[in-house]
C-alpha positions as CSV (number, residue, x, y, z in Angstrom):
1,M,-127.1,-7.3,-6.8
2,I,-128.4,-6.9,-10.4
3,G,-131.5,-4.5,-9.8
4,K,-133.6,-3.6,-7.3
5,S,-136.6,-5.6,-9.1
6,G,-136.4,-8.4,-11.6
7,I,-138.3,-11.3,-12.9
8,L,-137.2,-14.9,-12.9
9,L,-138.0,-18.1,-14.1
10,A,-137.0,-21.4,-13.1
11,A,-136.8,-24.4,-15.1
12,T,-135.5,-27.5,-16.6
13,G,-134.8,-28.7,-20.4
14,D,-135.4,-27.3,-23.3
15,K,-139.1,-27.6,-24.0
16,Y,-140.2,-24.9,-21.0
17,V,-137.7,-22.7,-22.2
18,D,-139.9,-23.3,-25.5
19,E,-143.2,-23.0,-23.8
20,A,-141.9,-19.8,-21.6
21,I,-140.8,-17.6,-25.3
22,P,-144.6,-16.5,-25.0
23,L,-144.0,-15.2,-21.8
24,I,-140.5,-13.8,-22.3
25,A,-142.1,-11.9,-25.3
26,S,-144.9,-10.4,-23.5
27,I,-142.3,-9.3,-20.7
28,R,-139.8,-6.8,-23.7
29,Q,-143.5,-6.1,-24.7
30,F,-145.4,-4.5,-21.3
31,M,-142.1,-4.0,-19.2
32,P,-138.9,-3.5,-21.1
33,D,-137.2,-2.6,-18.6
34,V,-136.8,-5.2,-16.3
35,L,-134.6,-8.0,-16.0
36,I,-135.4,-11.3,-16.8
37,H,-133.4,-13.7,-14.6
38,F,-133.8,-17.3,-15.4
39,V,-132.0,-20.5,-13.4
40,T,-131.8,-23.4,-14.8
41,D,-129.5,-27.0,-15.0
42,E,-126.5,-27.2,-16.6
43,A,-128.3,-29.3,-19.9
44,T,-130.6,-26.5,-20.7
45,T,-130.2,-24.6,-23.7
46,I,-130.9,-21.0,-23.6
47,A,-130.4,-19.1,-26.7
48,D,-128.2,-15.8,-26.4
49,G,-130.2,-13.1,-25.6
50,L,-133.4,-14.4,-24.5
51,V,-133.2,-13.2,-21.3
52,D,-130.4,-11.2,-19.1
53,S,-129.2,-13.3,-16.8
54,V,-128.4,-17.0,-16.6
55,D,-127.9,-19.1,-13.0
56,R,-126.9,-22.7,-14.0
57,L,-127.7,-24.3,-10.3
58,D,-125.9,-27.4,-10.0
59,V,-127.5,-29.3,-7.3
60,D,-127.9,-33.7,-6.9
61,L,-131.3,-34.4,-6.8
62,S,-131.0,-38.4,-7.5
63,D,-131.8,-38.7,-3.9
64,Y,-135.2,-37.7,-4.8
65,P,-138.5,-39.3,-6.4
66,Q,-138.3,-38.7,-9.7
67,Q,-141.5,-36.9,-10.1
68,F,-140.7,-34.7,-7.0
69,R,-137.5,-33.5,-8.5
70,G,-139.0,-30.3,-10.5
71,Y,-141.0,-29.1,-8.2
72,L,-137.7,-29.2,-5.4
73,F,-135.4,-27.4,-8.5
74,R,-137.9,-25.0,-8.5
75,V,-137.8,-23.8,-4.6
76,L,-134.1,-24.1,-4.5
77,S,-134.1,-21.8,-7.9
78,L,-136.4,-19.2,-5.9
79,Q,-134.1,-18.5,-3.2
80,R,-131.1,-17.5,-5.7
81,S,-132.7,-14.7,-6.5
82,P,-130.2,-11.6,-7.5
83,F,-133.6,-8.8,-6.5
84,E,-134.8,-6.6,-4.3
85,R,-137.9,-7.5,-5.3
86,T,-138.8,-10.6,-7.2
87,V,-141.6,-11.8,-9.4
88,H,-141.2,-15.3,-9.9
89,M,-143.8,-16.9,-12.7
90,D,-144.4,-20.4,-14.2
91,C,-143.3,-21.0,-17.8
92,D,-147.0,-21.0,-19.0
93,T,-148.1,-17.9,-17.9
94,I,-148.3,-14.6,-19.8
95,L,-148.8,-11.1,-19.3
96,G,-151.7,-8.8,-20.2
97,T,-150.4,-5.7,-19.3
98,S,-147.0,-4.2,-16.9
99,I,-147.4,-5.6,-13.7
100,Y,-145.2,-3.0,-11.9
101,E,-148.0,-2.7,-9.0
102,M,-146.8,-6.4,-7.5
103,F,-142.8,-4.4,-7.4
104,H,-144.5,-1.8,-5.4
105,A,-146.5,-3.9,-3.5
106,L,-143.2,-5.8,-2.7
107,Q,-142.4,-2.5,-0.7
108,R,-144.7,-3.5,2.0
109,F,-145.2,-7.1,1.8
110,E,-142.8,-9.9,1.5
111,L,-144.8,-11.8,-0.1
112,L,-147.4,-12.1,-2.7
113,V,-149.1,-15.6,-3.7
114,G,-152.5,-16.2,-5.4
115,A,-155.6,-18.2,-3.8
116,A,-156.4,-21.4,-6.2
117,P,-160.5,-20.9,-7.9
118,M,-159.9,-24.8,-7.3
119,K,-160.3,-26.7,-4.4
120,L,-158.8,-30.2,-5.7
121,L,-159.4,-32.7,-3.2
122,T,-157.1,-34.8,-4.4
123,Y,-154.2,-32.7,-3.8
124,G,-154.3,-34.3,0.2
125,N,-155.3,-33.8,3.9
126,S,-152.0,-31.0,4.0
127,S,-155.0,-28.8,2.4
128,E,-157.4,-29.3,4.6
129,M,-155.7,-29.4,8.3
130,L,-154.5,-26.1,9.5
131,P,-153.3,-26.7,12.0
132,E,-152.9,-30.1,12.6
133,D,-153.4,-30.5,15.9
134,C,-156.6,-28.8,15.2
135,D,-160.1,-30.8,16.6
136,K,-162.1,-29.7,13.9
137,P,-162.2,-31.8,10.9
138,S,-160.9,-29.2,8.3
139,V,-159.3,-25.1,9.0
140,P,-160.1,-23.9,5.3
141,V,-159.0,-20.0,7.1
142,V,-155.7,-19.9,4.8
143,P,-157.3,-20.4,1.3
144,R,-155.4,-23.6,-0.9
145,I,-152.5,-21.4,-2.8
146,N,-151.8,-21.3,-6.2
147,V,-147.7,-20.7,-6.4
148,G,-147.6,-20.4,-10.6
149,V,-147.1,-16.9,-9.8
150,I,-145.3,-15.7,-6.7
151,G,-144.0,-12.3,-5.6
152,Y,-141.4,-11.7,-2.8
153,N,-138.6,-9.3,-1.5
154,R,-135.0,-10.2,0.7
155,S,-136.8,-9.9,3.3
156,C,-139.0,-12.8,2.8
157,M,-136.1,-14.9,1.3
158,E,-133.4,-13.6,4.5
159,S,-136.2,-14.7,7.1
160,G,-135.9,-18.8,5.8
161,F,-139.2,-18.5,4.4
162,F,-138.2,-20.9,1.5
163,A,-136.0,-23.0,3.9
164,H,-139.1,-23.7,5.5
165,W,-141.2,-24.9,3.2
166,C,-138.6,-26.6,0.8
167,K,-138.1,-28.6,4.5
168,L,-141.5,-29.3,4.2
169,F,-141.9,-30.8,0.5
170,K,-138.7,-32.8,1.2
171,H,-140.3,-34.1,4.8
172,G,-143.6,-34.9,2.9
173,M,-142.0,-36.5,0.2
174,A,-142.2,-40.7,1.9
175,P,-145.6,-40.0,3.3
176,A,-146.8,-38.7,0.1
177,T,-145.4,-42.2,-2.0
178,K,-146.3,-44.7,0.8
179,K,-150.3,-43.1,0.4
180,G,-149.9,-43.1,-3.8
181,R,-150.4,-38.7,-4.2
182,T,-149.7,-38.0,-7.4
183,K,-151.1,-34.8,-6.7
184,F,-148.0,-33.9,-4.0
185,G,-146.2,-31.1,-5.1
186,D,-144.4,-28.0,-3.5
187,Q,-147.8,-26.2,-3.7
188,S,-149.2,-29.4,-1.4
189,V,-147.3,-27.6,2.0
190,F,-147.2,-24.5,0.9
191,R,-150.1,-23.2,3.2
192,K,-148.2,-25.3,5.8
193,A,-145.4,-22.8,5.5
194,I,-147.3,-19.8,5.2
195,W,-149.3,-20.9,8.3
196,E,-146.2,-22.0,10.9
197,T,-143.8,-18.5,9.5
198,N,-144.1,-15.1,10.2
199,V,-144.1,-13.7,6.4
200,N,-146.3,-10.7,5.7
201,F,-148.4,-12.2,2.6
202,L,-150.7,-10.1,0.6
203,L,-153.2,-12.2,-1.6
204,L,-153.8,-11.4,-5.2
205,P,-156.7,-10.7,-6.9
206,P,-157.8,-13.1,-9.4
207,E,-156.9,-9.8,-11.8
208,F,-153.0,-11.0,-11.0
209,H,-153.3,-14.5,-11.4
210,L,-155.8,-15.6,-13.7
211,R,-156.1,-19.6,-13.8
212,T,-157.0,-20.2,-17.4
213,G,-159.1,-23.2,-17.2
214,A,-161.1,-22.3,-14.2
215,P,-164.0,-19.6,-13.8
216,Q,-163.1,-16.1,-12.4
217,Y,-164.9,-12.8,-12.1
218,L,-162.7,-10.3,-13.1
219,H,-162.6,-6.5,-13.0
220,G,-160.6,-4.4,-15.2
221,K,-157.2,-5.8,-17.3
222,V,-156.1,-9.0,-16.3
223,R,-152.0,-8.6,-15.3
224,I,-150.7,-12.8,-15.6
225,A,-152.7,-15.3,-17.1
226,H,-151.7,-18.7,-16.7
227,G,-152.5,-22.0,-18.2
228,R,-152.2,-23.7,-21.1
229,P,-155.6,-23.1,-23.5
230,P,-156.5,-24.6,-26.5
231,V,-156.5,-21.1,-28.6
232,G,-152.8,-20.3,-27.2
233,R,-152.1,-18.1,-24.4
234,E,-151.9,-15.0,-26.8
235,K,-155.3,-15.3,-27.8
236,L,-157.1,-16.0,-24.3
237,I,-155.1,-13.0,-22.8
238,A,-156.5,-10.6,-25.5
239,F,-160.1,-11.8,-25.1
240,V,-160.0,-11.4,-21.9
241,N,-159.0,-8.1,-21.7
242,S,-160.9,-7.0,-24.9
243,Y,-163.3,-5.9,-22.3
244,T,-162.3,-4.0,-19.2
245,E,-165.5,-4.0,-16.7
246,Q,-166.4,-6.7,-14.3
247,R,-167.3,-9.4,-16.3
248,L,-167.4,-13.7,-15.4
249,Y,-164.4,-15.3,-17.2
250,L,-166.3,-19.2,-18.7
251,P,-163.1,-21.8,-19.3
252,Y,-161.9,-20.7,-22.7
253,Q,-166.0,-20.2,-23.9
254,S,-167.0,-17.1,-23.2
255,M,-167.3,-13.8,-21.1
256,M,-170.2,-12.7,-19.7
257,I,-169.6,-8.8,-19.7
258,K,-172.0,-6.7,-16.2
259,R,-173.6,-3.8,-18.2
260,S,-176.0,-2.2,-15.3
261,N,-178.2,-4.8,-14.3
262,N,-177.8,-6.7,-17.5
263,W,-175.4,-8.9,-18.7
264,V,-174.6,-9.7,-22.5
265,N,-172.4,-13.2,-23.3
266,V,-169.2,-12.6,-25.3
267,K,-168.0,-16.0,-27.0
268,L,-164.6,-17.0,-27.7
269,T,-165.7,-18.2,-30.8
270,D,-166.2,-15.2,-32.2
271,F,-163.1,-12.9,-30.9
272,Q,-160.8,-12.3,-33.9
């Protein structure tokens, strides 16, 4: 065990390591005492000193279709965390301030996740039917979840939640391929994994997982922004955190700031 709390990144391929550099810089800026653990394969290059520890996961995924291997590698990687309390983020995320609150929450909850702000029906019926044997056409009581930011503790790992998630994903690959579902991924069955297990989870507010390509109502500082904005993650997170009042973020355009009973429009193009 190398620490009670830490951040886990997981990716294969040098381009994703390069993409993670702004994220790593933001972690060092806001949380210099927190360890960063990177799970990758043997071929990916990670410069000395970039992160605190590197785990080379040697796993043969050749039996699975190419389009699913990256997702499967991520699910397998999350189970290898050396921490008691872990926050995992995609490489295209960035911090706007510290996220110590998430580690604190993991003393009470086993799993922290954020709702997906947009309901993409192209992700298939697995996003619609919970439970599958329900007579109703749709059961949206469990929200769609974006797995680009996940907090979890060792209890979640030892309970078998990740193993069940992995099992559901593997079982869904063949039907997804047969139906031509190009958008099927580990996220597609995550809601089902929550439904079918006893995991104690907390749904994060949007300030802890801002999907930059979707409108969001915010209050206070954004802790994590997730996406590939045209202006760059650094400028985007600085823009959304240039105000802390209640505000409506409009993707890559502006924010509507609420002041008393009035709304003030602040444009991204005017932000320096």
